[in-house]
C-alpha atoms as one frame of an Amber mdcrd trajectory, in Angstrom:
protein
  -0.207   0.388   0.305   1.059   3.398  -0.824   0.850   6.704   0.963  -0.796
   7.966  -0.765  -3.829   5.619  -0.954  -3.452   4.746   3.313  -4.362   9.012
   3.141  -6.973   8.031   1.263  -8.445   5.245   3.631  -7.286   7.246   6.729
  -9.279  10.421   5.278 -12.331   8.655   5.249 -12.297   6.817   8.217 -12.674
  10.558   9.826 -15.107  11.748   7.575 -17.407   9.473   8.013 -16.816   9.717
  12.059 -17.799  13.204  11.896 -20.558  12.506   9.338 -21.617  10.648  12.931
 -21.628  12.848  13.648 -25.046  14.303  15.134 -26.066  18.108  14.019 -29.031
  19.966  15.929 -32.271  20.408  14.051 -34.752  23.127  13.609 -37.084  21.619
  16.451 -34.040  21.120  19.515 -32.981  24.449  19.317 -35.961  25.696  19.327
 -36.716  23.066  22.359 -34.034  24.800  24.403 -34.255  28.448  22.588 -38.727
  28.209  24.687 -37.217  25.788  28.051 -34.460  28.324  28.064 -36.333  31.809
  28.041 -38.905  29.333  30.554 -36.273  29.050  32.651 -35.087  32.967  32.390
 -38.504  34.243  32.612 -39.757  31.860  35.989 -36.419  32.800  37.879 -36.869
  36.637  37.246 -40.713  36.638  37.908 -39.660  35.176  41.436 -36.542  37.595
  42.028 -39.250  40.091  41.874 -41.828  38.632  43.734 -39.600  37.809  46.631
 -37.894  41.492  46.207 -41.303  43.597  46.235 -44.085  40.580  48.609 -45.929
  42.163  51.104 -44.634  40.064  53.599 -40.729  41.835  53.251 -42.681  45.596
  52.558 -44.625  44.418  56.120 -41.619  43.997  57.597 -38.907  46.332  56.632
 -42.053  48.718  58.559 -41.951  47.144  61.431 -38.316  46.849  61.596 -38.101
  50.926  61.256 -41.309  50.852  63.971 -39.264  49.115  66.127 -35.974  51.437
  66.011 -38.752  54.514  65.904 -39.662  53.032  69.404 -35.966  51.270  71.126
 -34.291  54.842  69.564 -37.824  57.041  71.915 -36.639  55.177  75.377 -33.635
  55.728  75.169 -33.807  59.435  74.577 -36.200  58.849  78.058 -33.279  57.343
  79.525
């Protein structure tokens, strides 16, 4: 076997291996995009809910009232 023939055989093997690699289809790409956007949207909306939920506002208001009460109590003594 000469060098040219062995090179051709090797190239054919490599090309066949490259052809075996699955390529992404349009359906898979769309699924990935929709899933990713949905997941990111869910995380953002949950974060916004955690940031602006009424319990958080009430807790902040209660902390402010307690701090004011403590300040008033300290000034009296």
